[in-house]
N, C-alpha and C positions, 0 to 999 in steps of 0.2 A: 592573323585572325584565328581564334580557336575553332575546332570542329563544331562544338556546340553552338557557338555564335553564328558560324557560317550556315549551319542547318536552319537556325531560326530565321536568318535573313532569307534563305531560300524559300521558307514557308510564307514570307510576307506577301501581301496582296500585290498583284502585278501593277506595274506603272511606277512612276517616280513619286517622291513625297507629296508634291502638289496634287497628284491624283487622289491621294488619300483624303483630301478635303471633301471629296464628293460624298463621303458617308455622312457628312454633317449637313449637306444641302437639305435633306428631308427633315432635319430637326429644327429648321428655322424657316420663318416666312421669307419669301423671296427678297423683300426689301432688306431684311436683317442679314440674309446671306450675302447680299451685295455689299452691305456695310462691313461685314466681316472681311470680305476679300479686299476691300479698300483699306481697312485697318492693317491688314497683313503687309501691305505695300509700304507702310510707314515704319521707320526704325523705332524700336522700343526704347523709351527714355530710361536712363539710369535712375536709381532711387536709393535713398538713405533712410535709416531709422535712427533717431537720436537716442542716446543712452541716458535715461533720467536718473540713473544711479550716480552719474558723474556731472551732468549738465542740466540746465533748465531748457528743455527742447525748443520751445518757441523762441526764447531769446537767443539761443545758440544758432538757430536757423537764420535769423536776421543777420547775425554777425558773420556767419559763414558765407551767406549770399553776397554780402558787401565785400568781404575780404577776397573771395575766390572767384567772383564773377559768375556765380551760379544762379540760374533762373529756376527758382523753386516753385512748384505747384503742390499744394497739400494733397496727400492721399486721402480720399474722402472718408475712408473707414478706419484710418489710423492717425490719431492726433499727433503722434511723434514721427510720422512718416512724410516724406516729400519726394516727388518725382523731380528729376533734374533734367530739364529740356536743353539747357546749354551750360557749359562749364569751361571757364578759362583755365582753371586748374583741375587736373584729373581728380576724381573722387578719392582715389587711393594714394594721393601724393601730398597729404597734409599731416602736420603734427597731431591734429585732433584725431584723425583716423588711426595713427600709430598708437595713440594713447587710449584707444577703445571708446572714444566719445560718440561714435556712431558706427552703424553696421551697414554695409552696402548690400542691398537685398532687393530683388524684384518686388514691386509694389504688391502684386497678387499674393505673394507669400507672407505679407503682413496680415492677411485676413484671419487665419486661424487663431492667432493669439488674441485678437480683438473680440472674438466671439464669446469668450468666457465672461461670466459675471463674477467678479471677485468681491462685490460689496458684502460687508459683514464677515468676511473671512480674514481674521487678523494674522493667522499663521497657517496658510493652507498647505496641505500635502498635494503635490502635483506630480503626475507621471507623464513624461514625454516618452512614448513607447518606441518610437523609431526616430531618434533625435539627430543623428549625424546628418550634415556637418555641424549643426548647432545654432543656426540662425534663429529658428523658431524657439529654441530653448532660451536664448538670450531674451527674446520677447516675453516669455513666461517669467523669467527672472525680473524683468522690468515691471511687468504688470503686477507682480506680487510685492514690489518694493524690496525684493531680496529678503523676504520674510518667509518663515516656515521652511519648506524644503521642495526643491525641484529635483526629482530623480530622473536623470537623463539616461536613457538606455538605447543601445543600438546593437543589433545582432552581428553586424559586420565588424570583426575585430580590426580590420585594416583601416577603419574610419574612426576608431576611438581616439587616436592621437590628435586628429584634427578637431574632434569634438571637445577634448580637454583644452586644446589651445584656444578655441573660440571662447569658451567660458572663462578661461584665465584672462584673456585680453579684455573681455567685457567687464571683469571685476566681480563676477558672481561668487558669493561666499556660501550661501545656503543652497548648495547644489552638490549632487553626487552623480558619478558616472558609472554605469554598469554595462556589461557586454553579454547579454543573454538573448535567446529567442523571445521576442515579445509575446508569443503565444503562451508562455509559461506564467506570466504575472497574474492572470486571473485566478489560477489555481494556487499560486503562492500567497497572494495577498488579496483575497476576496473582500469586498465591501470595505475597502481601506481608503482610497484616495478621494479627495474633494473634487479634483479636476484631472482629467486625462486627455492628453492630445495624442491622436494617431494621425500623423502625416504619413500616409502609407506609401511603401514602395509601389511604383506604378510604371506604366509605359511611357510617361512623360509626353504624351500627345497633347501638348498645350498649345499647339498651332503656331506659336511665335517663338522662333529660336532665341535663346538667351545664352550667355557664356556658361559653358559646362552642361548645357541641356540641349544637345543636338537633337533635332527632330528626325525621325525615321519611321516608316510604317511598322507597326507591330503585327505579328501574325495572330491568327485566331487562337492558335495553341498557346502563345504567350499570354494573350489576354485571359484565356480560361484559367491558366495557372496563377496569374496575378490576382484575378478576382477571387479565386478560392482562398488564396493566402490572405488577402485583404479581409475577407469575411472572418477568417479564424482570428486575425489580429484584432478586429473590431469586437468580436465576441469576448476575447480576453480583456480588452479595455473596459468593456461594460461590466464584466464580472469584477474587475479590480476597483471600479468606482463604488462609492458608498451609495445607498439609497438617498436620492435627492441631489446626488452629484451630477456633474456635467461632463460629457465626452464630446470632443470635437473630432470629427472624421474629415480629413481633407486629402486631396491628391492634386498633382499638377498635370492631370490629364483630363480631357473632356470626353473620353470614351465612356458611353453610358454603362457598359457592363462592369466597369471599375468604379462607378460612381453611384448612380441611382440603383443599378442592379445589386450592388453590395448592400445598400440600405434595405432594399426589398427583401433580400435573404434574411437579414437580421429581424426585420419586422414580422415576417411570416413565422419566424421561430419564437421570438420573444416580444411580440407586439404589445402584450399586456403589461410588460415591465419597462417599456421604453417609449419615450415621446420624442418625436422630431420637432424641435421648437420652430415656430414660424417667425422668421426674422425679416419677412418681406418688407415691412414698414421701414426698416433700417437700410435695406438694400433694394430699392426699386429697380425693376428690370432684370433681376438676377435669379428669378424663380427657376427651380429645377424642372426637369421633364416629367410629364405624367405617363408618357409612353415612348418607346423607342424600338424601331425595327420589329414592330408587331407585338411587342411585349407591353402589357399594361402593368404599371407598378402600383404598389400599395399607395392609396391616395396621400398618405402622410409624407411620402417621399418628396412630393412637390414643395414641401416646406424648406428643403435644402436649397443651396445657391450655386448657380453656375456663373462664373465671371467669363463671359465671352470676350475676346480681345477688343471688340468694338464697343463694349458696354462701359468699361471704366478706363480704357486705354492701357490695359495690362496684358500680360500673357494669359492664356486660358487657365482656369482654376475651378476647383469644385470644393465645396465645404458644407458641412451640416453640423448643427449642434443638437445633441441628444441629451435628454434628462432621464436619469434612471428613476423610475417610479416605484419599483418593487424589486425584491431580491431575485437574482438570476441563479438557478441551480447549477452546480458543477462540482466535480471532484476536487477535494482539497489536497494539496501536496505541500510537503515541507520544503521551504526554500533552502538553497545551499547555505552553509554556515562556516565562516572563517573569521573569528574576531581579529581585530587589528593589533591587539597588544602583543601576541606572539611574533608579529612581524617587526617588532622593535618600536612601536608607537607607545607613548605614555602621555597621560593627561598631565599637564604642567602642574606641579604642586603649588599650593597657595602662596608660599613664600617666594618661589621663583616667578609666579605670575605677577605678584606685586612689584617685583624688580623690573619686569618688562613694562608694566604700566607706568612706573616712575620714569623709565628711560624715554618712553614716548611723550610723557608730559614735559620733561626737561628739554629734550632735544627738538621736539616739534610742536609743543603746545597743543598736543592732541589728547583728548580724553578717551583713552582706550577702554576703561571700565564701563563708561556710559554706552559705548558702541556695543561691547560684548553683551551687555544687559538688553539693550534695545533690539538687537538682532538675534538674541538667544544663541550665542556662540560660546565655545570653550577653546582654550589654547592647548594644543597638543604639540609634542615634539618627537622627532626621530633624527638621530645623528645631530647635525648642526642646524637642521631646518625647524623653524617654528611656524606652525600653521594655525589658522582659525577654522574650527570645524563646527558644523551646525548640530546643535543639541537634538533637534528633531530627528536627525538620522539615527542617533543612538536610542531614542525613545521608541522608534517604530521599526527600525531595520537593523538593529545591532546584530552583528555577525554576518550580514550580507556582504560577500566579497565585492569590493569596488575597484574601479580603475582610476578613480579620481575623487577627491573630496575636499571641499572648502577652498581656502586660498592661502598661499604662502605669505606670512607676515614679515619675517626677518630671518637672517641666517647668522649663526654665531661664529665669530672668528677670534683670533688672539686678542684683538683690540676691543672685543665686546660685540654687541648686536649690530648688524648692518641691515638697514631697511631694505625690503625687497622692492623690485620694480613694480610688481603687481599691486602691492599695498600703496606705493607712492602714486601710481596711476589712478587708483580708486579714490584715495583720500587726500592726496597732496594738496588739492585746492582748499582743504579745510585746515591745513597746518598754519599756525600763527608764528612759527619759528622754524629754523633749519632750512630756509629756502635761500636761493641765490639767483639773482637776475643777471643774465648774460647781456653784454653789449650787443646791439643789433648786428654789428659786423661779424660776430662770432657764431651766430645762430646757424647759418648754412653749414659751416664746418662741423658744428655739434651734431646736426641731424645726419651728417654723413658718418657719424661714429667716431669722430676725431676728438682728441683731447684739445683743450684750449687753455691759453694763459690765464693765470689767476694768482691772487695774492692772499687768499684766505689762509688761516692757520691750518696746518696739516692734520689729517686723520679723521675728518668728519664726513659722513655721508649726507649730502644735501639734496633737496629737491630743486631741480634746475628749472628756471622760468625764462621766457623771453622778455623783452622790455615791456610788452603789453600784459604780462602776467600769464601767458599761455604755458601750460605744463609741457616740459621737454624731457622728462625722465629724471634719473639720478646721476649724481657725480660724486666723486670722492676728492676732497681737497688734499693736495700734495704740494710740496715746496715749489712755488712758481707756476703751478698748473692745476687745472681741474681734470681729473681722470674721468673719462667718459664711461659710464656704466650702462648706457643704452644697450639693450639686448641686440645681438647681431641680426636677429630676424627683423628688427625694426629700423636699423640704420639704413638710410638711403644712400648706399655707396655708389659712386659714379666712377 
């Protein structure tokens, strides 16, 4: 344990973790506090959110429930989300999960993405200010139908690889990944984004342990530092939003100083330019606090939402949607600039692009030009890699250094273009050619990453399906066998 972490633990309130629940007793009526304690005795059910970029969520949920013995209960506030109270097959052990057809996520964490109103926004500019590990970013990609642009930022460089991987597996194309302090975006891009999500770094005092989110008491010093940074990040988010735009502020803590207290700071500073939207009709029983520990908050703060563990059967969560009603003053700064062309990227010339489009039409019966037009994408290449990049990025953020952009389409080899796994996983279900169904007895070996016998003509990259038509990745036909091209990270090796 580091000295800094040890010092923070030493400053934590006396007593074990259960004793820290006492600070919440005064925030709830006695009956509700008793219900909270009873809820914490129950195990938290798993939950999944289906990927509408790849499947029809409602139909897929019915199919998965029958196939895997899952007892699914709809998440009340997320049409594509289900809690899984019983599962014969683990949620992470299915081909559908490997192909990015659903994301495993605590149900409470599905709330922020559902608070935005995207009606009337054909190609929105969306900023996810503290995006890693990326679950909520995938939700934004789904809610926008992968149109416009989702700029996913996180200041922790060590979490960027995971963020890129989550977006890759989800199949998001109109997305870019950056790694900067979120506090800078308000000055770099004032009045720019239609929607901004700030799922803020917090003490994670959500009361209900979940994988990767161990509970422990936070010291007063920690909370003070966190709430100060949360307020700075929220100020940046509001500055970056356009007038009329929406900002969702959320945390996975129920500590008032990191929730209502942060909103109170913002409203006291810019209350004339910000409205906390009242969503209580959509979320009965989730109204935020009006006072806490002797502090009376701005009355508008009560329009925010607290998901207590006993309210919706989730871990604890806090969220608010704010609408920007007037400009917010602030110093303007020039963002960093590093165009991608000097790094070896080039926009694919028209003649080469037509050749790629012909390749997809002939090999897979896939209308690539229609997709590029519909999603406002352009083909770029560097080395042997061919990528689809969002045009909205170049229109609004050209030159901003990125850690990831778009999606890999194919790679060039001596034999021509080879379809990428990411493109096959996103669009393979739409292919009318270039697919191969494995016999049922070969599926288990294939999912372990093994080659399987085959009699196809050699040299083609095909989309592999099981007998029921489920996507299983790519393979390359070779004399007498199908070479397994399933990425090693996805093969279920035993």
